[in-house]
C-alpha positions in Angstrom: 127.4 113.0 52.0 130.5 112.5 54.3 134.0 112.4 52.8 136.2 110.9 55.4 139.5 109.6 54.3 140.2 106.5 56.4 143.6 105.7 57.6 143.7 102.7 55.4 142.7 104.5 52.4 145.6 106.9 52.9 148.0 104.2 53.8 147.1 102.0 50.8 147.9 104.7 48.4 151.3 104.8 49.9 152.2 101.0 49.7 153.9 100.7 46.6 152.9 97.2 45.6 153.8 96.2 49.2 152.0 94.3 51.8 152.7 94.3 55.5 153.9 91.0 57.0 152.6 89.3 53.9 149.0 90.0 54.8 146.6 92.7 53.5 145.6 95.3 56.0 142.0 95.8 56.8 140.3 99.0 58.2 139.1 98.8 61.8 136.8 101.7 61.2 133.0 101.6 61.1 132.5 104.6 58.9 129.2 104.9 57.1 130.7 107.0 54.5 129.4 106.9 51.0 132.8 108.2 49.7 133.5 106.7 46.3 137.2 107.0 46.6 139.2 104.0 45.4 139.4 101.0 47.5 142.4 99.5 49.3 142.9 96.9 46.6 143.0 99.5 43.9 145.4 101.9 45.7 148.2 99.7 46.6 150.4 100.8 43.6 151.1 104.4 44.3 153.6 105.6 46.8 152.5 108.5 49.0 154.1 110.4 50.7 157.0 111.1 48.2 158.9 113.9 49.9 160.3 112.9 53.2 164.1 112.3 53.2 163.6 109.0 55.1 161.0 107.8 52.9 159.4 104.4 53.5 160.0 102.0 50.6 160.3 98.4 49.7 163.3 96.8 51.6 165.4 96.5 48.4 164.9 100.2 47.7 165.7 101.2 51.1 168.9 99.4 50.9 169.7 101.0 47.6 169.1 104.4 49.0 171.3 103.6 52.1 174.1 102.4 49.7 174.0 105.6 47.6 174.2 107.7 50.8 176.9 105.8 52.2 179.1 106.0 49.0 178.7 109.8 49.0 179.5 110.1 52.6 182.5 107.8 52.4 183.9 109.8 49.6 183.5 113.1 51.6 184.9 111.6 54.8 187.8 110.2 52.9 188.6 113.5 51.3 188.2 115.4 54.7 190.4 112.8 56.4 193.2 113.1 53.9 193.1 117.1 54.2 193.1 116.8 58.0 196.1 114.5 57.9 198.0 116.7 55.5 197.3 119.6 57.6 198.3 118.0 60.9 201.1 115.7 60.0 202.2 116.4 56.4 201.2 112.8 55.7 199.7 112.1 52.3 197.8 109.1 53.5 194.6 109.0 55.4 194.1 107.6 58.9 192.5 104.2 58.1 191.2 103.8 61.7 189.4 107.1 61.5 187.9 106.4 58.1 186.6 103.0 59.4 185.0 104.7 62.3 183.3 107.2 60.1 182.0 104.5 57.8 180.6 102.8 60.9 178.9 105.8 62.1 177.4 106.7 58.7 176.0 103.2 58.4 174.5 103.5 61.9 173.1 107.0 61.2 171.5 105.7 58.0 169.9 102.8 59.7 168.2 105.3 62.1 167.3 107.6 59.3 165.6 105.0 57.2 163.5 103.7 60.1 159.7 103.8 59.3 158.3 103.7 62.7 160.7 105.6 65.0 163.0 108.7 65.3 165.0 107.6 68.3 167.8 105.1 68.0 167.3 101.7 69.6 169.1 100.9 72.9 171.7 98.9 70.8 172.2 101.8 68.2 172.6 104.3 71.0 175.4 102.1 72.6 177.1 101.7 69.3 177.1 105.4 68.7 178.5 106.1 72.2 181.2 103.4 71.6 182.2 105.2 68.3 182.4 108.6 69.9 184.7 107.2 72.7 187.0 105.8 70.0 187.0 109.1 68.3 187.8 110.8 71.5 190.8 108.4 72.0 192.3 109.3 68.5 191.8 113.0 68.8 189.3 114.8 71.1 189.8 118.1 69.1 188.8 116.7 65.8 185.5 117.7 63.9 184.4 114.1 64.0 184.6 113.7 67.6 182.8 117.0 68.4 180.2 116.6 65.7 179.2 113.0 66.4 179.4 113.6 70.2 176.5 116.0 69.8 174.7 113.9 67.2 174.8 111.0 69.8 173.0 113.1 72.3 169.8 113.1 70.3 169.1 116.8 70.5 170.5 117.1 74.1 170.9 120.8 74.2 173.4 120.6 77.1 176.0 119.2 74.6 175.9 122.1 72.3 179.4 123.3 73.1 180.5 120.2 71.2 178.4 121.3 68.2 180.0 124.9 68.3 183.5 123.4 68.4 182.6 121.3 65.3 181.3 124.7 63.7 184.5 126.4 64.7 186.5 123.8 62.7 184.2 123.6 59.6 182.0 126.7 59.7 180.6 126.0 56.1 179.7 122.5 57.0 175.9 122.2 56.2 175.4 119.2 58.5 176.6 121.4 61.4 174.3 124.3 60.2 171.3 121.9 60.2 172.0 120.9 63.7 172.5 124.5 64.9 169.2 125.6 63.2 167.6 122.7 65.0 169.2 123.6 68.3 168.2 127.2 68.2 164.6 126.1 67.1 164.3 123.8 70.1 165.7 126.6 72.4 163.2 129.0 70.9 165.8 131.6 69.8 164.1 132.7 66.6 166.7 135.1 65.2 169.6 132.6 65.7 167.5 129.8 64.1 166.7 132.0 61.1 170.3 132.8 60.6 171.2 129.1 60.0 168.0 128.3 58.1 169.0 131.2 55.8 172.5 129.7 55.3 170.8 126.4 54.3 168.8 128.2 51.7 171.6 130.1 50.4 173.5 126.8 49.6 170.2 125.3 48.3 170.1 122.7 51.0 166.7 123.9 51.4 165.7 124.3 47.8 162.9 126.3 46.2 160.9 123.2 45.5 160.8 122.4 49.2 159.8 126.0 50.0 156.9 125.9 47.7 155.7 122.6 49.1 156.2 123.8 52.6 154.1 127.0 51.9 151.2 124.6 50.7 151.8 122.5 53.7 151.4 125.4 56.3 148.5 126.6 54.3 146.7 123.3 55.1 146.8 124.0 58.9 144.0 125.6 60.8 144.5 129.0 62.5 146.6 128.5 65.7 146.9 124.7 64.7 149.8 122.4 65.5 151.7 120.6 62.7 153.7 117.6 63.1 156.4 117.2 60.5 158.6 114.1 59.7 161.3 114.7 57.1 164.1 117.1 56.6 162.4 119.1 53.8 159.0 119.6 55.4 160.5 120.4 58.8 163.2 122.8 57.9 161.4 124.3 54.9 158.5 125.2 57.2 160.8 126.5 59.9 162.5 128.7 57.3 159.1 130.2 56.2 158.1 130.9 59.7 161.4 132.2 61.2 162.7 134.1 58.1 159.6 135.0 56.1 157.2 135.3 58.9 154.7 133.1 57.1 152.0 131.3 59.3 153.6 132.0 62.7 150.3 131.2 64.2 151.1 127.4 63.5 153.1 125.7 66.1 155.5 123.7 64.1 156.4 120.2 65.8 159.2 118.5 64.0 158.8 114.9 65.4 162.4 114.0 65.8 162.8 117.1 68.1 160.8 115.3 70.7 164.0 113.4 71.6 164.9 116.5 73.3 163.6 116.9 76.9 164.0 120.8 76.5 161.6 120.7 73.5 159.1 118.5 75.2 158.9 120.8 78.2 158.1 123.7 76.0 154.8 121.9 75.2 153.4 120.7 78.4 149.9 121.7 77.2 150.3 118.7 75.0 149.5 115.6 77.1 152.8 113.9 76.6 152.9 111.4 79.5 155.9 109.5 80.9 158.4 111.2 78.6 161.4 109.6 80.5 162.7 106.5 79.0 160.2 106.7 76.1 161.1 106.0 72.5 160.0 108.7 69.9 158.1 106.4 67.6 154.6 105.6 66.1 153.2 104.7 69.6 154.6 108.1 70.8 152.8 110.0 68.1 149.6 108.2 68.5 149.4 108.9 72.2 150.0 112.7 71.5 147.4 112.9 68.9 144.7 110.9 70.3 145.1 112.5 73.8 144.8 116.1 72.1 142.0 115.8 69.7 140.7 119.2 70.7 144.0 121.1 69.8 143.7 121.3 65.9 146.5 118.8 65.4 147.7 118.1 61.9 150.1 115.3 60.8 152.0 116.1 57.7 151.6 113.5 55.0 155.3 112.8 55.0 154.9 110.4 57.9 155.5 106.8 56.8 152.5 104.5 56.8 153.8 102.6 60.0 152.8 105.6 62.0 149.2 105.0 61.3 148.7 101.3 61.9 148.0 102.0 65.6 145.3 104.6 65.0 141.8 103.2 65.6 140.1 106.5 64.6 139.2 107.7 61.2 141.9 110.0 59.5 140.7 112.7 57.3 142.8 114.5 54.6 143.1 118.2 55.0 145.2 119.9 52.4 148.7 118.1 52.7 148.0 116.9 56.2 145.9 114.3 58.1 143.5 115.2 60.9 141.1 113.4 63.3 138.5 116.2 63.2 135.5 115.1 61.3 133.5 118.2 61.2 132.1 117.6 57.7 131.3 121.2 56.8 134.5 122.6 58.1 136.5 119.9 56.4 135.0 120.6 53.0 135.3 124.4 53.4 139.0 124.0 54.5 139.9 121.8 51.5 138.1 124.1 49.0 140.0 127.0 50.5 143.2 125.0 50.3 142.6 124.2 46.6 141.7 127.9 45.7 144.6 129.3 47.7 147.6 127.3 46.6 149.6 128.2 43.5 149.4 124.6 42.1 152.8 125.0 40.8 154.0 121.5 41.9 151.0 120.1 40.2 151.0 121.8 36.9 154.6 122.7 36.3 156.7 120.2 38.2 160.1 120.1 36.2 162.5 118.5 38.5 162.3 114.9 39.6 161.9 116.1 43.2 159.0 118.3 42.2 157.4 115.4 40.3 157.6 113.3 43.5 156.1 116.1 45.6 153.3 116.4 43.3 152.1 112.9 44.1 151.3 114.2 47.8 148.4 116.2 46.4 146.6 113.2 45.2 144.5 112.6 48.5 143.0 116.1 48.6 142.4 116.0 44.8 140.5 112.7 45.1 138.6 114.2 48.1 137.6 117.2 46.2 136.7 115.1 43.1 134.2 113.2 45.1 132.8 116.4 46.6 132.4 118.0 43.1 130.8 114.7 41.8 128.3 114.8 44.6 127.4 118.4 43.6 127.4 117.6 39.8 129.9 120.5 39.1 131.1 119.3 35.8 133.6 122.2 35.2 135.3 121.6 38.7 135.4 117.9 37.9 137.1 118.5 34.6 139.7 120.8 36.3 140.4 118.3 39.1 140.7 115.5 36.4 143.1 117.6 34.5 145.3 117.9 37.5 145.3 114.3 38.4 146.3 113.3 34.9 149.0 116.0 35.0 150.3 114.3 38.1 149.9 110.7 36.6 152.0 111.6 33.5 154.8 113.7 35.2 155.2 110.9 37.9 155.2 108.1 35.4 152.4 106.5 37.2 149.5 106.9 34.7 148.2 103.4 34.8 148.0 103.2 38.6 146.4 106.5 38.9 143.9 105.7 36.2 142.7 102.9 38.4 142.1 105.3 41.1 139.8 107.3 39.0 137.4 104.6 38.3 
């Protein structure tokens, strides 16, 4: 018996009652699998993945998340601007023009952040960012905002790092700056410096313990000497922390997808057949080309990628731990998933306390259903009961009992 998890199976689990362009998606695969996993019609009510910061959701929920982020950012920006004005001029009132620019930049960055099919800004978004940076420069080219956003607008252009370091000198405890510096040193392959900033992010709980537990399970999913593409903040930076600080699974080549905007990062991986990088947008087409052209390189795609990235794949995609792979070696896949199941702590499945941990637990469903099929084919009643208990636990703690109950039929 084969156990492929076709791309549309995986996507449909993550659709959250949504359809694409008003039509159902049909698989283009010609698999002969006798897998008894739930069909696409049954799976369209559960949202997986649940962890990435820029999670794909229905449009109204995306807008709600953007609005929440913007309100928080506007308050921080307002407080910072008032403090800066007091320090520089003794004025009690904030500079309205600076605040307006900050709000515009936050809105723009949120639009980019919540895109479900690309990491690069569009041409229009890039022009708007450049225009805002120019206006910041006209107001005060020594300000934190000018230097920080000047670097951000460069999309991981390592040649602009002096602006980022100036921003750090102004606000050394700013975690957004620390994130960018951790990324800069990761891209430049300077492990000790990257580890320093990743540790700072853990110390202030920007990378929290739940993310680290999940990241360990994610890295455990990857083959020896394999490649792992990650998508969101949690999976990218938590995995980086485990590698750079705790020296866990350093055999895995970690590839945060947004870093491919940096030509310096791309040049480090010329063994991957990334063709015509110049003028390319880092999007779903970009990912597809890398993965499909490098099938022999043990490439794993984190489950945190939004579903839009997989619409372009014509190949079968299989679940392996908390990742997707194209490799369909049946015996190896079964062995790897069994090893994953036996190795991980299962803490996020059995003991998810925080809301974030409960969302993480949903990402374990594909591998659990995979293994449930396997154990049923071998009539292993004890293993089936154990898997069912875990699936039920996820169903209850994620408040999706009815939806997950349908998947078990």
